[in-house]
C-alpha positions in Angstrom: 4.9 -162.1 116.9 8.3 -162.1 115.3 8.7 -165.8 116.2 5.4 -166.6 114.6 6.4 -164.7 111.5 9.7 -166.5 111.4 7.8 -169.8 111.9 5.4 -168.9 109.1 8.2 -167.9 106.8 10.0 -171.2 107.6 6.9 -173.2 106.9 6.4 -171.4 103.7 9.9 -172.1 102.6 9.5 -175.8 103.3 6.2 -175.8 101.3 7.9 -174.0 98.5 10.8 -176.5 98.6 8.3 -179.4 98.6 6.5 -177.9 95.5 9.8 -177.4 93.7 11.4 -180.8 94.7 9.7 -183.0 92.0 10.9 -180.7 89.3 14.4 -180.6 90.8 14.4 -184.3 91.2 13.4 -184.8 87.6 16.2 -182.5 86.4 18.6 -184.2 88.7 17.7 -187.7 87.3 18.0 -186.5 83.8 21.3 -184.9 84.5 22.5 -188.0 86.4 21.5 -190.3 83.5 23.3 -188.0 81.1 26.4 -188.1 83.2 26.1 -191.8 84.0 26.0 -192.8 80.3 28.9 -190.6 79.3 32.1 -192.3 78.2 34.8 -192.4 80.8 38.6 -192.6 80.9 40.7 -195.6 81.8 41.5 -194.5 85.3 37.8 -194.2 86.1 37.0 -197.8 85.3 36.2 -200.5 87.8 39.0 -203.1 88.1 37.2 -205.8 86.0 37.1 -203.5 83.0 40.7 -202.5 83.0 42.4 -204.5 80.3 44.6 -202.3 78.1 46.2 -199.3 79.7 47.2 -197.9 76.3 43.6 -197.2 75.4 43.0 -194.1 77.5 39.4 -193.1 76.9 36.0 -193.7 75.4 35.0 -196.5 77.7 31.5 -197.5 78.8 31.3 -198.4 82.5 28.5 -200.3 84.2 25.8 -199.2 81.8 22.2 -200.8 82.0 21.6 -203.7 79.6 19.3 -201.6 77.4 21.9 -198.8 77.0 24.7 -201.3 76.4 22.7 -203.0 73.6 21.8 -199.7 72.0 25.4 -198.6 72.1 26.0 -200.8 69.1 24.9 -197.8 67.1 27.1 -195.3 68.9 30.9 -194.5 68.8 33.1 -195.8 71.6 36.3 -197.8 71.9 34.4 -201.1 71.4 32.3 -200.1 68.4 34.7 -201.6 65.8 35.4 -204.6 68.0 31.7 -205.4 67.8 31.1 -204.7 64.2 34.3 -206.4 62.8 33.1 -209.7 64.1 29.4 -209.1 63.6 29.9 -208.4 59.9 32.1 -211.5 59.9 29.3 -213.6 61.4 26.9 -212.5 58.7 29.5 -213.2 56.1 29.9 -216.8 57.3 26.1 -217.2 57.6 25.8 -216.2 53.9 28.6 -218.6 53.0 26.9 -221.4 54.9 23.6 -220.8 53.0 25.5 -220.5 49.7 27.3 -223.8 50.4 24.2 -225.6 51.5 22.3 -224.6 48.3 25.2 -225.9 46.1 25.4 -229.3 47.7 24.4 -231.8 45.0 21.2 -233.8 45.5 20.9 -237.4 44.7 17.8 -238.0 42.5 16.0 -241.3 42.6 14.8 -243.4 39.6 11.5 -241.6 39.4 13.3 -238.6 37.9 14.1 -240.7 34.9 10.5 -240.6 33.6 11.2 -237.7 31.3 14.7 -238.7 30.3 13.8 -240.8 27.2 12.1 -237.8 25.6 15.1 -235.6 26.3 17.6 -238.1 25.0 15.7 -238.5 21.7 16.5 -234.9 20.9 20.0 -234.9 22.4 23.0 -234.8 20.1 25.1 -237.6 21.6 28.1 -236.9 19.4 28.2 -233.3 20.6 27.8 -234.5 24.2 30.7 -236.8 23.9 32.9 -234.1 22.3 32.2 -231.7 25.1 32.8 -234.2 27.8 36.1 -235.3 26.2 37.4 -231.7 26.6 37.0 -232.1 30.3 37.5 -235.8 30.7 40.0 -237.4 28.4 39.4 -240.7 30.0 35.8 -240.8 28.9 34.8 -244.3 27.7 33.9 -245.1 24.1 30.8 -243.7 22.3 28.9 -247.0 22.2 28.1 -246.6 25.9 26.2 -243.5 25.1 24.1 -245.3 22.5 23.6 -248.2 25.0 22.3 -245.6 27.4 19.8 -244.2 25.0 18.6 -247.5 23.7 18.2 -248.8 27.2 16.2 -245.8 28.3 14.0 -245.8 25.3 13.1 -249.5 25.9 12.7 -249.5 29.7 13.4 -246.3 31.7 13.0 -248.2 35.0 15.8 -250.7 34.4 18.4 -250.7 37.2 21.3 -251.1 34.8 20.7 -247.5 33.7 22.8 -246.2 36.6 25.7 -248.4 35.5 25.5 -247.1 32.0 25.5 -243.5 33.2 28.6 -244.2 35.3 30.3 -245.4 32.1 29.5 -242.2 30.3 30.3 -239.6 33.0 32.5 -239.5 36.1 31.2 -241.2 39.2 31.5 -238.0 41.3 31.3 -234.3 40.5 29.8 -231.2 42.1 28.2 -228.1 40.6 31.2 -226.0 41.6 33.9 -227.8 39.5 35.1 -227.2 36.0 33.5 -230.4 34.6 30.0 -229.2 35.4 30.7 -225.7 34.0 32.1 -227.2 30.8 29.1 -229.5 30.3 26.5 -226.8 31.1 28.0 -224.4 28.6 27.5 -226.4 25.4 25.1 -229.3 26.2 21.4 -228.7 26.3 20.5 -227.5 29.8 17.7 -229.9 30.3 20.0 -232.9 29.5 22.7 -231.7 31.9 20.3 -230.9 34.7 18.9 -234.4 34.5 22.2 -236.3 34.1 24.1 -234.3 36.7 22.0 -235.1 39.7 21.9 -238.8 38.8 25.7 -239.0 38.9 26.3 -237.1 42.1 27.8 -239.0 44.9 28.8 -236.2 47.2 31.1 -236.9 50.2 29.7 -236.1 53.6 29.7 -232.4 54.5 29.5 -232.5 58.3 33.2 -231.6 58.9 32.8 -228.6 56.7 29.6 -227.5 58.4 31.2 -228.1 61.8 33.9 -225.6 60.8 31.3 -223.0 59.5 29.3 -223.4 62.7 32.4 -223.0 64.9 33.4 -219.8 63.0 29.9 -218.3 63.3 29.8 -219.2 67.1 33.2 -217.6 67.6 32.3 -214.4 65.7 28.9 -213.9 67.3 30.2 -214.7 70.8 33.0 -212.2 70.4 30.6 -209.4 69.2 28.3 -210.1 72.1 31.1 -210.1 74.6 32.4 -206.7 73.4 29.0 -205.2 73.4 27.7 -206.3 76.8 30.7 -206.7 79.1 30.4 -203.1 80.2 27.1 -203.9 82.0 28.4 -205.6 85.2 31.2 -207.7 86.6 29.1 -210.8 86.6 28.0 -210.4 83.0 31.5 -209.5 82.0 32.8 -212.8 83.6 30.2 -214.8 81.6 30.8 -213.0 78.4 34.5 -213.5 78.5 34.1 -217.2 79.1 31.8 -217.3 76.1 34.4 -215.4 74.1 37.2 -217.9 75.0 34.9 -220.8 74.3 34.3 -219.4 70.8 38.0 -219.0 70.1 38.6 -222.6 71.2 35.7 -223.8 69.1 36.9 -222.0 66.0 40.4 -223.4 66.3 39.2 -227.0 67.0 36.6 -227.1 64.2 39.1 -225.6 61.8 40.9 -229.0 62.0 37.8 -231.0 61.1 37.8 -230.5 57.3 41.5 -230.9 56.6 41.8 -233.9 59.0 38.6 -235.7 57.9 39.0 -235.2 54.1 42.8 -235.9 54.1 42.6 -239.1 56.2 39.1 -240.4 55.4 40.7 -243.4 53.8 42.9 -243.9 56.9 40.4 -244.2 59.8 43.0 -244.6 62.5 44.8 -241.3 61.8 41.5 -239.6 61.1 40.1 -240.5 64.5 43.4 -239.9 66.3 43.8 -236.3 65.0 40.1 -235.4 65.4 40.0 -236.8 69.0 43.2 -235.0 69.9 42.1 -231.5 68.8 38.6 -232.0 70.2 40.0 -232.9 73.7 42.5 -230.0 73.4 39.6 -227.6 72.7 37.5 -228.9 75.6 40.6 -228.6 77.9 41.2 -225.0 76.8 37.5 -224.1 77.4 37.7 -225.7 80.9 40.9 -223.9 81.7 39.4 -220.6 80.6 36.8 -221.0 83.4 39.4 -220.1 86.0 39.0 -216.5 87.1 42.7 -215.8 86.8 42.6 -216.7 83.1 41.0 -213.3 82.2 43.4 -211.0 84.0 45.7 -208.7 82.0 48.7 -210.4 83.4 47.7 -213.6 81.6 47.3 -212.0 78.2 50.5 -213.5 76.8 49.6 -216.9 78.3 46.1 -216.7 76.7 47.5 -215.8 73.3 50.2 -218.5 73.6 47.6 -221.2 74.4 45.4 -220.4 71.5 48.5 -220.0 69.2 49.7 -223.4 70.4 46.3 -225.0 69.6 46.6 -223.7 66.0 50.3 -224.7 65.7 49.4 -228.3 66.6 47.7 -228.5 63.2 51.2 -228.6 61.5 51.4 -232.3 62.3 48.4 -233.5 60.3 49.3 -231.1 57.5 52.8 -232.5 57.2 51.3 -236.0 57.4 48.9 -235.1 54.5 51.8 -233.9 52.4 53.7 -237.1 52.9 50.7 -239.2 51.9 49.5 -237.1 49.0 52.6 -235.2 47.8 51.7 -236.1 44.2 48.2 -234.7 44.5 47.8 -231.0 43.4 44.9 -230.6 45.8 47.1 -231.4 48.7 49.5 -228.7 47.7 46.7 -226.3 47.0 45.0 -226.8 50.4 48.4 -226.5 52.2 48.9 -223.2 50.6 45.6 -221.9 51.9 46.4 -223.4 55.4 49.8 -221.7 55.5 48.1 -218.4 54.6 45.5 -219.0 57.3 48.3 -219.7 59.8 50.0 -216.4 58.9 46.8 -214.5 59.5 46.1 -216.1 62.8 49.8 -215.9 63.9 50.0 -212.2 63.1 46.7 -211.6 64.9 47.9 -213.4 68.0 51.2 -211.4 68.0 49.4 -208.1 67.6 47.0 -209.0 70.4 49.7 -210.0 72.8 52.0 -207.0 72.1 49.2 -204.5 72.0 50.5 -202.6 69.0 50.1 -199.9 67.7 48.5 -198.3 70.7 51.6 -199.2 72.8 53.6 -196.8 70.7 51.1 -193.9 70.9 48.7 -194.3 73.9 45.4 -192.7 73.3 45.8 -192.2 69.6 44.0 -195.5 68.6 41.2 -195.5 71.2 38.4 -195.4 68.6 40.0 -197.1 65.6 43.1 -199.0 64.7 44.0 -200.5 68.1 45.3 -204.1 68.4 42.1 -205.9 69.2 40.4 -204.5 66.1 43.3 -205.6 63.9 43.2 -209.0 65.6 39.5 -209.3 64.7 40.1 -208.5 61.1 42.9 -211.0 60.8 40.7 -213.7 62.4 38.0 -213.2 59.8 40.6 -213.2 57.0 42.1 -216.4 58.3 38.7 -218.1 58.7 37.7 -217.1 55.1 41.0 -218.5 53.8 40.2 -221.8 55.5 36.7 -221.8 53.9 38.4 -221.6 50.5 40.6 -224.5 51.5 37.5 -226.4 52.5 36.0 -226.0 49.0 39.1 -227.5 47.5 38.8 -230.5 49.9 35.2 -231.1 48.9 35.9 -230.9 45.2 38.8 -233.3 45.6 36.9 -235.9 47.5 33.7 -235.6 45.5 35.7 -236.3 42.4 38.0 -239.0 43.7 36.6 -240.5 46.9 39.2 -242.6 48.7 
């Protein structure tokens, strides 16, 4: 009887446990998820996530992809790494759109249909006076009268373009001082019709190649810092993407200065562009080696990318030899030196891991070397963008 009671009690306990188990399991899962998605310290990380022993805490380790994506809105030691370059990406996206909308558009002869009516009302003496303030080499006034007479007689004559070229410079863009000077005092409708007819913009593809390389680098870097905590395989892929982005930024940064400086010297233009392109491809292929991402190769990585950038000194010096008398050559070189300083300091900070080396754990969230490196990269790329605008204005106005 006692045994039966014990048996009954035992069965009852098992049934009670079975009834309670779903609730316990639910609480257990919730607790496990809460613990699992907590930030961990450096010593708890798997080997592939250990990169900087001076950052002691606030790590994400092997989080599901969804949680890793959502962590862009939470605080951890990669938050500013993600946002510094993500903001930089949107900055360069805006700059690309801005630049594209400012590219002059060549207008065909059909746009001349309203020009005679406009010129009948235009004060040609005032137009000449305004243009002379910007262009002392403006030809004589009779050309302006020839232009009006020719247009009034036959707007479709092909010699109209030649007459326009005698009255205004062959090349100018909306961003230079000539256009601003004309637009301020000349009737807007005259300027808006004359300006597009006279635009002969130089090709923009090297400039857009640089902007594309910058955006690719910044977006790849942000994605890498956001998702590398998911798994070892994804971390490997993301790091390769990050290194490819750095190589792409450095390589495409050469394109505007080399192309616009040596566009009249095809041999040197092709030589320098080919060299930096092959060097960038070689760096990307080298970064595919697994050993390339280990902490022991940090200095080698920084030195390789720094060496890529330093090789740009050769075409810059060559440019100065050829165009030492051109103010644009000196202006762009100043920007390029500043860009080199930003990139150089960034590479040095990245390799030395300062300031966290001096006070481990104090810069886990904000202020550590990689965040400073990111800010300096964006500053260097923006400086190069400013240099690119000078190159475009120079070649738009002067050509070869």
